[in-house]
C-alpha positions as CSV (number, residue, x, y, z in Angstrom):
1,X,-129.3,31.5,98.6
2,X,-128.8,28.5,100.6
3,X,-124.8,27.7,101.5
4,X,-123.4,24.7,103.3
5,X,-120.5,26.4,105.4
6,X,-119.3,29.2,106.5
7,X,-115.2,29.6,106.7
8,X,-113.8,32.2,109.0
9,X,-109.8,32.8,108.0
10,X,-108.2,32.9,111.0
11,X,-105.2,35.6,110.9
12,X,-101.9,33.5,111.8
13,X,-98.6,32.9,110.5
14,X,-97.3,29.2,109.4
15,X,-93.9,27.5,110.2
16,X,-94.8,25.0,107.1
17,X,-93.5,25.1,103.5
18,X,-96.0,23.2,101.7
19,X,-95.0,22.5,98.0
20,X,-98.5,22.8,97.0
21,X,-99.8,25.7,99.1
22,X,-102.5,27.6,98.1
23,X,-102.1,30.6,100.1
24,X,-98.6,31.5,98.5
25,X,-100.3,30.9,95.2
26,X,-103.2,33.6,95.9
27,X,-104.0,36.0,93.5
28,X,-105.5,38.4,95.9
29,X,-104.1,39.2,99.4
30,X,-106.8,40.3,101.5
31,X,-105.4,43.3,104.1
32,X,-105.5,42.5,107.8
33,X,-107.9,45.2,109.1
34,X,-108.4,43.5,112.6
35,X,-104.5,43.5,113.6
36,X,-102.3,41.3,114.7
37,X,-101.6,41.6,118.7
38,X,-99.8,38.7,121.0
39,X,-100.9,37.7,124.6
40,X,-98.2,37.2,127.3
41,X,-97.8,33.7,126.2
42,X,-97.0,34.6,122.8
43,X,-100.4,33.4,121.2
44,X,-101.4,36.1,118.7
45,X,-104.9,36.9,119.3
46,X,-105.8,39.0,116.0
47,X,-108.1,42.0,117.7
48,X,-107.7,45.2,116.8
49,X,-107.9,48.5,119.6
50,X,-111.7,48.7,118.3
51,X,-112.6,45.4,119.7
52,X,-116.4,46.0,120.2
53,X,-116.8,47.0,116.4
54,X,-115.2,44.2,115.5
55,X,-116.9,41.8,117.2
56,X,-120.2,43.3,116.3
57,X,-118.9,42.8,112.5
58,X,-118.0,39.1,113.0
59,X,-121.3,38.5,114.7
60,X,-123.7,40.1,111.8
61,X,-121.6,38.0,108.9
62,X,-121.9,34.7,111.2
63,X,-125.5,35.6,111.8
64,X,-125.9,36.2,107.6
65,X,-124.3,32.8,106.8
66,X,-126.9,31.0,109.4
67,X,-129.5,33.1,108.1
68,X,-128.9,31.8,104.6
69,X,-128.3,27.8,105.6
70,X,-124.7,27.8,106.9
71,X,-124.5,24.9,108.9
72,X,-121.1,24.3,109.7
73,X,-118.2,26.8,110.7
74,X,-115.0,25.8,109.5
75,X,-111.9,27.6,111.2
76,X,-109.2,27.6,108.6
77,X,-106.5,30.0,107.4
78,X,-104.1,31.4,105.0
79,X,-101.5,30.2,107.2
80,X,-101.7,27.5,110.5
81,X,-104.9,28.3,112.4
82,X,-103.4,26.9,115.6
83,X,-100.3,29.4,115.8
84,X,-103.7,31.7,116.3
85,X,-105.0,29.8,119.1
86,X,-106.6,33.1,121.1
87,X,-108.5,33.7,118.1
88,X,-110.0,30.7,117.6
89,X,-111.0,30.8,121.4
90,X,-112.6,34.3,120.9
91,X,-114.7,33.2,117.7
92,X,-115.9,30.1,119.9
93,X,-117.1,32.2,122.6
94,X,-118.6,34.5,119.6
95,X,-120.5,31.7,118.3
96,X,-122.3,30.9,121.8
97,X,-124.0,34.9,121.5
98,X,-125.3,33.7,118.2
99,X,-129.4,33.3,118.3
100,X,-128.9,30.0,116.4
101,X,-125.1,29.2,117.3
102,X,-122.9,26.7,114.8
103,X,-123.5,23.2,116.5
104,X,-121.0,21.8,113.9
105,X,-117.4,23.3,113.8
106,X,-114.5,22.3,112.1
107,X,-110.9,23.3,112.8
108,X,-108.6,22.8,109.8
109,X,-104.7,22.4,110.4
110,X,-101.7,20.9,109.0
111,X,-100.7,19.2,112.7
112,X,-98.3,22.4,113.5
113,X,-99.0,23.0,117.4
114,X,-101.5,20.4,117.8
115,X,-99.6,18.7,121.2
116,X,-101.6,17.0,123.6
117,X,-101.8,20.3,125.9
118,X,-103.5,22.5,122.8
119,X,-105.5,19.9,121.6
120,X,-107.2,19.9,125.3
121,X,-107.6,23.3,125.6
122,X,-109.4,23.5,122.1
123,X,-111.7,20.0,123.8
124,X,-111.8,22.3,126.9
125,X,-113.8,25.0,124.8
126,X,-116.8,22.7,123.9
127,X,-117.5,23.9,120.6
128,X,-115.1,22.8,118.2
129,X,-116.1,19.1,116.8
130,X,-113.9,18.1,114.3
131,X,-110.4,18.4,113.5
132,X,-109.1,18.3,110.0
133,X,-105.7,16.9,109.3
134,X,-103.8,18.0,106.0
135,X,-101.7,15.3,105.1
136,X,-99.8,15.1,101.4
137,X,-98.6,11.4,101.6
138,X,-100.6,9.0,104.1
139,X,-98.4,6.2,103.5
140,X,-95.0,7.4,104.2
141,X,-94.2,9.7,107.2
142,X,-90.9,11.0,105.9
143,X,-91.7,11.9,102.7
144,X,-94.9,13.9,104.2
145,X,-92.8,15.6,106.5
146,X,-90.2,16.8,103.2
147,X,-93.5,17.9,101.3
148,X,-95.0,19.8,104.3
149,X,-93.0,19.9,107.4
150,X,-89.6,20.1,106.0
151,X,-88.8,22.9,108.3
152,X,-90.7,21.5,111.4
153,X,-90.4,17.8,111.5
154,X,-93.8,17.1,112.4
155,X,-95.4,13.6,112.3
156,X,-98.7,13.5,111.3
157,X,-100.2,10.1,112.4
158,X,-98.8,10.8,116.2
159,X,-100.9,14.2,115.4
160,X,-103.5,12.2,114.3
161,X,-103.2,9.7,117.4
162,X,-103.8,12.6,119.8
163,X,-106.4,14.2,118.1
164,X,-108.7,11.1,118.6
165,X,-107.4,10.7,121.9
166,X,-108.5,14.1,122.8
167,X,-112.4,13.1,121.9
168,X,-112.6,14.9,118.2
169,X,-114.3,13.5,115.4
170,X,-110.7,12.8,112.7
171,X,-110.9,13.8,108.9
172,X,-108.2,13.4,106.7
173,X,-107.8,15.6,104.2
174,X,-105.7,13.8,101.6
175,X,-103.8,15.9,98.9
176,X,-103.6,13.9,96.1
177,X,-100.5,14.3,94.2
178,X,-98.6,12.0,91.8
179,X,-96.6,10.0,94.4
180,X,-99.9,8.0,94.7
181,X,-100.6,7.8,91.0
182,X,-97.1,6.3,90.4
183,X,-97.2,3.5,93.2
184,X,-100.5,2.8,91.8
185,X,-102.7,3.5,95.1
186,X,-106.2,2.5,94.3
187,X,-108.9,4.5,96.4
188,X,-109.8,1.2,98.6
189,X,-106.0,1.3,99.5
190,X,-105.6,4.9,100.6
191,X,-108.7,4.4,102.6
192,X,-107.8,1.1,104.2
193,X,-104.6,3.2,105.5
194,X,-106.9,6.2,106.5
195,X,-108.8,3.6,108.1
196,X,-105.1,2.3,110.0
197,X,-105.0,6.2,111.1
198,X,-108.6,5.8,113.0
199,X,-109.8,8.2,110.4
200,X,-114.1,9.1,111.0
201,X,-114.2,10.5,107.5
202,X,-111.7,10.9,104.6
203,X,-111.7,13.8,101.8
204,X,-109.9,13.1,98.7
205,X,-108.7,16.4,97.5
206,X,-107.2,16.8,93.8
207,X,-104.5,19.7,94.3
208,X,-105.2,23.2,93.5
209,X,-103.7,24.6,90.2
210,X,-103.7,28.6,89.5
211,X,-103.8,30.0,86.5
212,X,-102.2,32.9,87.1
213,X,-99.7,32.0,89.9
214,X,-95.9,32.3,88.6
215,X,-94.5,30.9,92.1
216,X,-92.3,27.8,93.2
217,X,-95.6,26.4,94.3
218,X,-97.7,26.5,91.1
219,X,-95.1,25.2,89.3
220,X,-94.4,22.2,91.4
221,X,-98.4,21.5,91.5
222,X,-98.1,21.3,87.6
223,X,-95.5,19.1,87.6
224,X,-96.9,16.9,90.3
225,X,-100.8,16.8,89.6
226,X,-102.3,13.3,89.0
227,X,-103.1,12.7,85.4
228,X,-107.0,12.6,84.9
229,X,-107.2,8.8,84.3
230,X,-106.0,8.1,87.4
231,X,-108.3,10.7,89.3
232,X,-111.2,9.5,87.2
233,X,-110.5,5.8,88.9
234,X,-110.3,6.9,92.2
235,X,-113.7,8.8,92.1
236,X,-114.8,5.3,89.5
237,X,-114.0,2.8,92.6
238,X,-115.4,5.3,95.1
239,X,-118.7,5.0,92.9
240,X,-118.9,1.5,92.5
241,X,-117.8,0.3,96.1
242,X,-119.0,3.0,98.4
243,X,-122.6,3.7,99.7
244,X,-123.6,6.6,98.4
245,X,-125.0,8.3,101.8
246,X,-126.1,12.2,100.6
247,X,-124.9,14.7,98.3
248,X,-123.5,17.8,99.6
249,X,-125.0,21.4,98.4
250,X,-122.4,21.7,96.3
251,X,-123.0,18.7,93.9
252,X,-120.3,16.0,95.6
253,X,-122.1,12.8,97.1
254,X,-120.3,11.4,100.1
255,X,-120.3,7.5,100.6
256,X,-119.3,5.2,103.2
257,X,-116.6,3.2,102.5
258,X,-114.1,0.6,104.0
259,X,-115.1,0.4,107.6
260,X,-117.8,3.0,107.2
261,X,-115.6,5.9,107.2
262,X,-117.2,8.8,105.3
263,X,-115.8,9.6,101.9
264,X,-115.7,12.5,99.6
265,X,-113.9,13.5,96.5
266,X,-113.0,17.2,96.0
267,X,-112.4,18.1,92.8
268,X,-112.0,22.0,93.6
269,X,-111.0,22.8,97.1
270,X,-110.8,26.5,96.3
271,X,-114.0,26.6,94.5
272,X,-112.3,28.3,91.6
273,X,-114.9,27.2,88.8
274,X,-118.1,29.1,88.1
275,X,-121.2,27.3,89.5
276,X,-124.5,28.4,89.4
277,X,-124.8,27.1,93.4
278,X,-122.7,28.9,95.9
279,X,-120.6,26.6,98.0
280,X,-119.4,28.4,100.8
281,X,-118.9,31.9,102.3
282,X,-115.5,33.1,103.6
283,X,-115.2,36.0,106.0
284,X,-111.6,37.5,105.5
285,X,-109.6,39.2,108.2
286,X,-111.0,42.1,106.4
287,X,-114.3,41.9,107.7
288,X,-116.0,41.2,104.3
289,X,-117.7,38.5,103.4
290,X,-116.7,36.3,100.2
291,X,-118.0,33.5,98.1
292,X,-114.4,32.6,96.3
293,X,-111.2,32.4,98.2
294,X,-109.2,34.3,95.7
295,X,-111.2,36.5,93.8
296,X,-112.0,40.1,95.4
297,X,-115.0,40.5,92.5
298,X,-117.1,38.0,94.8
299,X,-117.3,40.0,97.8
300,X,-120.9,40.3,99.1
301,X,-120.6,42.8,102.0
């Protein structure tokens, strides 16, 4: 078995109410046996009283991932990872204890709590190299905030600027919905705007659609998903105008496009479709390792 990445799910809450939220369409909720506790600053650290036992389990799963070819560690969440910065720091410290630490560590965030002070604290850890910023609509901050940050009013482009100013590699994770199609945005136009944001990498993600969820989020995705024709047109333009760099382990091709931005098209962000290869491993807060986000039947151990 060879897998590209290990996703560690940060136990955390979220101040957003994203219209397309995958977590709120989850078919299975993984119990949080790690436990949640707060430090004196109110930062959730996510450690139980059995700290050493929890640490050993995390180290075991992280070492297993490294042994099976995982070269990337992704810090992600079903909430907002940056609401649990104590846990992020703890995992980064654990990484240094591995015989072969992860050298490529990425934090995935919506931008909440990514002010300059918190970003500088992350940078001082010396472990995280890339910050992946999720964006709903890159061309209009007001609309982007309405779709993702209506409860907080965060401005994603300012967060992107701060991420770059702190010396991180910036990856924009663009959630493509029908506003892009309605206004006929080509892949080239989208990447041109990403270049104006100083993005180093861009992932175009088609919205996750659950066949089982009856939530308001699944209804929104059904109503606002792009057509197959538009999605294929984006992929076709990238294939024609981009320079292919390499094929990732899960099958997608990485291209260099528009001022040499690393560009990937993600058809299946939750790895819901059956494939012969394992795209990634997921370490859930129940301390078990899975090959799929929302299917407990995918548990390895």
